[in-house]
VOLUMDREN-495643 format. One line per 2 residues: for each residue x, y, z of N, C-alpha, C. Coordinates in Angstrom, 2 decimals. Atoms other than C-alpha are relative to their C-alpha. Example, Ala and Ser with C-alpha at 12.3 -4.5 7.8 and 13.67 -1.06 7.14 Angstrom:
BEGIN
0.89:-1.19:0.00:12.30:-4.50:7.80:0.90:1.20:0.00; -0.82:-1.19:-0.06:13.67:-1.06:7.14:-0.77:1.09:0.73
END
This chain:
BEGIN
0.12:-0.22:0.95:0.75:1.56:-13.79:0.84:1.04:-0.34; -0.76:-1.26:-0.79:2.24:5.14:-13.17:1.45:0.07:-0.42
-1.75:0.92:0.09:5.89:3.51:-12.99:0.54:-0.24:-1.98; -0.40:0.45:0.67:5.60:2.63:-16.50:-0.53:0.88:-1.51
0.45:-1.15:1.01:4.30:5.59:-18.37:2.01:0.79:-0.77; -2.35:-0.49:0.74:9.10:6.11:-19.07:0.50:-0.75:0.30
-1.04:1.18:-0.02:9.94:2.17:-19.76:-0.93:-0.51:-1.48; 0.31:-0.10:1.29:9.00:2.12:-23.43:0.49:-1.52:-0.93
-0.27:1.51:0.71:8.78:-1.61:-25.48:2.03:0.47:-0.94; -1.00:-0.07:0.14:11.74:-2.98:-26.68:0.55:0.24:-1.61
-0.31:0.16:0.94:13.79:-2.37:-29.87:-0.49:1.83:-0.45; 0.45:-1.11:0.43:12.68:1.55:-29.99:0.72:0.98:-0.22
-1.55:-0.33:0.14:16.65:2.89:-29.77:0.15:1.31:-0.94; -0.13:-1.44:1.61:15.71:5.20:-33.43:-0.37:0.74:0.52
1.49:-0.97:0.38:12.78:5.94:-32.53:0.07:1.41:0.29; -0.74:-1.55:-1.36:12.55:9.95:-31.61:-1.57:-0.15:1.15
1.06:0.43:-1.14:10.40:9.90:-28.14:-1.28:0.83:-0.23; 1.15:0.02:-0.26:7.40:11.35:-28.87:-0.68:-1.19:-1.01
-0.25:1.15:0.34:7.36:8.31:-31.55:-0.30:-1.62:1.02; -0.14:1.81:0.08:7.87:5.38:-29.45:-1.19:0.49:1.50
1.61:0.36:-0.65:4.71:3.32:-27.80:0.64:-0.66:1.88; 0.18:0.27:-1.76:5.19:3.10:-23.58:-0.84:-1.26:0.50
1.04:1.15:-0.39:4.67:-0.26:-21.73:-1.00:0.75:0.78; 1.40:-0.13:-0.60:1.39:2.03:-20.27:-0.51:0.17:-1.21
1.44:-0.33:0.59:-0.21:2.57:-23.07:0.09:-1.06:-0.99; 0.11:1.17:0.00:0.12:-1.10:-24.20:-0.71:-0.66:1.27
1.56:0.41:-1.40:-1.50:-2.37:-20.26:-0.89:0.69:-0.41; 1.76:-1.12:-0.73:-4.05:0.91:-20.29:-0.66:-1.27:-2.00
1.72:0.92:1.43:-5.58:-0.94:-24.02:-0.53:-1.13:0.33; 0.73:1.71:0.64:-5.76:-4.73:-23.31:-0.41:0.01:2.03
1.05:0.47:-1.17:-8.35:-4.91:-21.06:-0.48:-0.44:0.57; -0.20:0.44:-0.04:-8.37:-7.62:-19.86:1.21:-0.71:1.79
-0.84:-1.12:-1.09:-5.00:-6.32:-17.74:-0.77:0.77:0.98; 0.65:-1.53:-0.54:-7.04:-3.41:-16.86:-0.01:-0.64:1.01
1.54:0.76:-0.67:-9.70:-5.63:-15.11:0.74:-0.34:1.20; -0.66:0.64:-1.15:-6.84:-7.83:-12.66:0.65:0.99:0.54
-0.92:-0.67:-1.04:-5.26:-4.84:-11.93:-0.64:0.95:0.72; 1.45:-0.95:-0.48:-8.70:-2.93:-10.96:0.03:-1.24:0.81
0.30:0.95:-0.95:-9.34:-6.45:-8.88:0.82:0.10:0.79; -0.67:-0.31:-0.35:-6.42:-6.23:-7.77:0.43:0.57:1.71
0.09:-0.82:-1.37:-6.75:-3.26:-5.91:-0.58:0.20:0.74; 1.44:0.15:-0.19:-9.92:-3.64:-5.29:0.57:-1.16:1.23
-0.46:1.48:-0.63:-8.28:-7.15:-2.85:0.72:0.84:0.64; -0.84:-0.78:-1.32:-5.51:-4.96:-1.36:-0.77:1.06:0.47
-0.04:-1.83:-0.56:-7.46:-2.11:-0.60:-1.18:-0.81:1.44; 0.98:1.08:-0.94:-10.23:-5.10:1.40:0.21:0.03:0.95
-1.18:0.59:-0.46:-6.98:-6.56:2.90:0.24:1.24:1.16; -0.64:-1.08:-1.47:-5.91:-3.12:4.52:-1.00:-0.29:0.86
1.20:-1.18:-1.38:-9.36:-1.65:5.88:-0.53:-1.01:0.93; 0.63:1.49:-0.52:-9.74:-6.06:7.49:1.43:0.15:0.55
-1.00:-0.67:-1.58:-6.32:-4.65:9.37:-0.14:0.65:0.52; 0.36:-1.06:-0.65:-7.15:-1.78:10.77:-0.95:-0.01:0.47
0.44:0.70:-1.15:-9.95:-3.08:12.24:0.34:-0.60:0.67; -0.24:0.54:-0.69:-8.36:-5.61:13.66:1.35:0.71:0.75
-1.56:-0.91:-1.14:-5.27:-3.01:14.65:-1.27:0.40:1.52; -0.02:-1.07:-0.64:-7.95:-0.94:16.21:-1.21:-0.86:1.14
0.53:0.38:-1.26:-9.54:-3.54:19.03:1.38:-0.08:0.24; -0.83:0.09:-1.42:-6.17:-3.64:20.41:0.75:1.60:0.56
-0.05:-0.97:-0.79:-5.95:0.43:21.24:-0.47:0.61:1.42; 1.08:0.36:-0.93:-7.69:-0.48:24.40:0.84:-0.03:1.20
-1.44:0.64:-0.51:-4.35:-2.25:25.16:1.18:0.74:0.32; -1.29:-0.27:0.57:-2.25:0.70:23.80:0.63:1.06:1.60
-0.78:-1.00:-1.87:-1.59:2.67:27.78:1.54:-1.39:-0.26; -0.51:0.35:-0.10:0.23:-0.66:27.82:2.01:0.42:-0.85
-1.66:-0.67:0.65:3.43:0.50:25.75:-0.35:1.69:-0.26; -0.30:-2.20:-0.37:2.82:4.46:26.02:0.71:-0.01:0.86
-1.03:-1.21:-1.56:3.79:4.87:29.65:1.16:-1.26:0.31; -1.80:0.36:-0.22:6.80:4.07:31.24:-0.61:-1.99:1.04
0.52:0.73:-1.43:6.64:0.85:32.98:0.13:0.14:1.96; -0.53:-1.38:-1.24:8.65:2.17:35.85:-1.43:0.15:0.12
2.00:-1.30:-0.72:5.75:4.59:36.14:-0.34:-0.84:0.12; 1.55:0.10:0.30:3.66:2.17:35.81:-0.15:-0.90:1.28
-0.55:0.94:-1.09:4.80:-0.26:38.48:-0.21:0.77:1.90; 0.16:-1.02:-1.21:5.44:2.69:41.17:-1.32:0.31:0.51
1.36:-0.46:-0.14:2.44:4.12:40.75:-1.14:-1.10:0.95; 0.90:2.11:-0.57:0.65:0.29:41.18:0.43:0.10:1.47
-0.41:0.17:-1.45:2.62:0.04:44.38:0.05:1.01:0.82; 0.80:-1.34:-0.42:1.75:3.20:45.60:-1.64:-0.44:0.42
2.39:-0.19:-0.21:-2.24:2.23:45.46:-0.46:0.71:-0.63; 0.88:-0.97:0.08:-3.04:4.71:42.62:0.05:-1.46:-0.85
END
């Protein structure tokens, strides 16, 4: 919502900057819009948390993509 602080409503080009009404003011006054934005923020955060939990399950296999394949094969062939 912060990006809308510098966006002004239509037909205010002849109005002084300190008297112009920004979209932020209009959006922040509407309780339904604020409620929906808060719900969306919460659901996005919840999804982000679930994704991070899912990704963390693969940390035990990170050696597969972090180590050199050729070095791992040589070490395995040596018997270590």
